[in-house]
C-alpha atoms as one frame of an Amber mdcrd trajectory, in Angstrom:
protein
  30.125 -85.534  15.724  33.409 -85.376  17.003  32.649 -87.616  20.119  34.608
 -90.884  20.128  33.048 -92.854  22.896  29.817 -93.700  20.972  32.091 -94.863
  18.089  34.238 -97.031  20.482  30.962 -98.398  21.851  29.528 -99.513  18.497
  33.017-100.831  17.506  32.690-103.221  20.632  30.195-105.423  18.872  32.428
-105.937  15.699  32.749-109.128  14.057  34.502-110.379  10.661  31.174-110.922
   9.207  29.781-107.566  10.454  32.799-105.606   9.472  32.550-107.077   5.818
  28.848-106.189   5.810  29.590-102.507   6.820  32.381-102.075   4.348  30.055
-103.059   1.611  27.493-100.539   2.968  30.293 -98.028   3.092  31.209 -98.501
  -0.392  27.605 -97.801  -1.529  28.076 -94.278  -0.373  31.092 -93.287  -2.197
  31.025 -90.902  -5.011  32.325 -93.195  -7.926  29.185 -95.443  -6.880  26.679
 -92.435  -7.421  28.455 -91.414 -10.503  27.994 -94.844 -12.036  24.381 -94.980
 -11.002  23.833 -91.464 -12.458  25.410 -92.856 -15.951  22.921 -95.971 -15.637
  20.164 -93.537 -15.229  21.470 -91.344 -18.048  21.861 -94.215 -20.550  19.208
 -96.667 -19.531  16.147 -94.756 -18.503  16.098 -90.800 -18.894  18.689 -88.537
 -20.381  17.245 -85.417 -18.832  17.224 -86.762 -15.201  20.318 -88.612 -15.531
  22.231 -85.497 -16.605  20.497 -83.535 -13.898  21.683 -86.233 -11.103  25.242
 -86.369 -12.937  25.604 -82.510 -12.542  24.262 -82.405  -9.113  26.662 -85.021
  -7.735  29.731 -83.442  -9.467  28.726 -80.085  -7.963  28.294 -81.596  -4.590
  31.642 -83.347  -4.682  33.221 -80.099  -5.445  31.355 -78.282  -2.786  32.020
 -80.912  -0.326  35.779 -80.701  -0.957  35.656 -76.836  -0.658  33.885 -77.223
   2.757  36.107 -79.824   3.929  39.210 -77.528   3.211  37.491 -74.520   4.529
  36.677 -75.989   8.112  39.836 -78.432   7.952  38.379 -80.440  10.933  39.885
 -83.899  11.615  37.935 -87.396  11.600  37.124 -88.894  15.113  39.885 -91.627
  14.301  42.279 -88.719  14.597  41.365 -87.547  18.148  41.504 -90.965  19.580
  43.741 -93.914  18.922  41.053 -96.330  20.232  38.789 -95.729  17.289  39.527
 -98.564  14.919  40.010 -98.241  11.282  37.771-101.052  10.163  37.102 -99.755
   6.748  40.889-100.064   5.764  41.878-102.633   8.101  44.826-100.609   9.316
  45.960 -99.681  12.814  45.076 -96.460  13.957  48.275 -94.389  14.330  46.630
 -91.398  16.125  48.927 -89.892  18.856  45.908 -88.934  20.758  44.038 -90.633
  23.440  40.288 -89.554  24.124  40.701 -86.050  22.538  37.355 -85.923  21.045
  34.598 -83.452  21.659  32.889 -83.699  25.252  29.526 -83.170  23.539  27.677
 -83.713  20.407  28.202 -80.579  18.695  31.679 -79.807  20.476  35.089 -79.792
  18.616  37.937 -82.145  19.280  40.831 -80.689  21.397  42.740 -77.980  19.734
  46.081 -80.040  19.526  44.100 -82.582  17.496  42.959 -79.999  15.003  46.643
 -78.455  14.750  47.978 -81.924  14.213  45.801 -82.871  11.270  46.102 -79.461
   9.484  49.838 -79.879   9.696  49.923 -83.156   8.056  51.218 -83.266   4.320
  47.871 -84.650   3.073  45.235 -84.101   5.292  42.054 -86.170   5.253  39.453
 -83.973   6.852  36.260 -85.478   8.202  33.603 -82.723   8.243  31.605 -82.540
   5.707  30.936 -86.255   5.103  31.386 -87.225   1.515  29.254 -90.341   1.966
  26.452 -88.306   3.383  26.470 -85.477   0.771  26.829 -87.908  -2.243  23.822
 -89.909  -0.855  21.572 -86.952  -0.472  22.723 -85.616  -3.684  21.916 -88.607
  -5.622  18.672 -89.752  -4.124  17.443 -86.048  -3.571  17.836 -85.081  -7.080
  16.509 -88.492  -8.361  13.445 -87.900  -6.367
């Protein structure tokens, strides 16, 4: 989860067209998109299921924020300046080079964790908001 080498390898295949497509796919996983879809279900199809989906998305968003704050773990891009921030089109300003985890379930180096926790408005990476919103919406709808 915090290994940076697989991310860097995948990013080696980047192109402008692929980056544009992946940004669009990433936008589909945002909570606001799922809230809009829940409202469409509520007003367009079924009030009861739409309300259920809407409440689930709201609760999962709150739970995700709480879990992120509890664990306070950095994003992979915080652990390695080589990880590109393609979603934002901004340079990676991380001061660390190859400080990610050494195995899949490992944590990044402690200095990375301390650095991110000391930031004024940290953007923690665990739990994934995209993943939890997607599971909440489609799982509840199913």
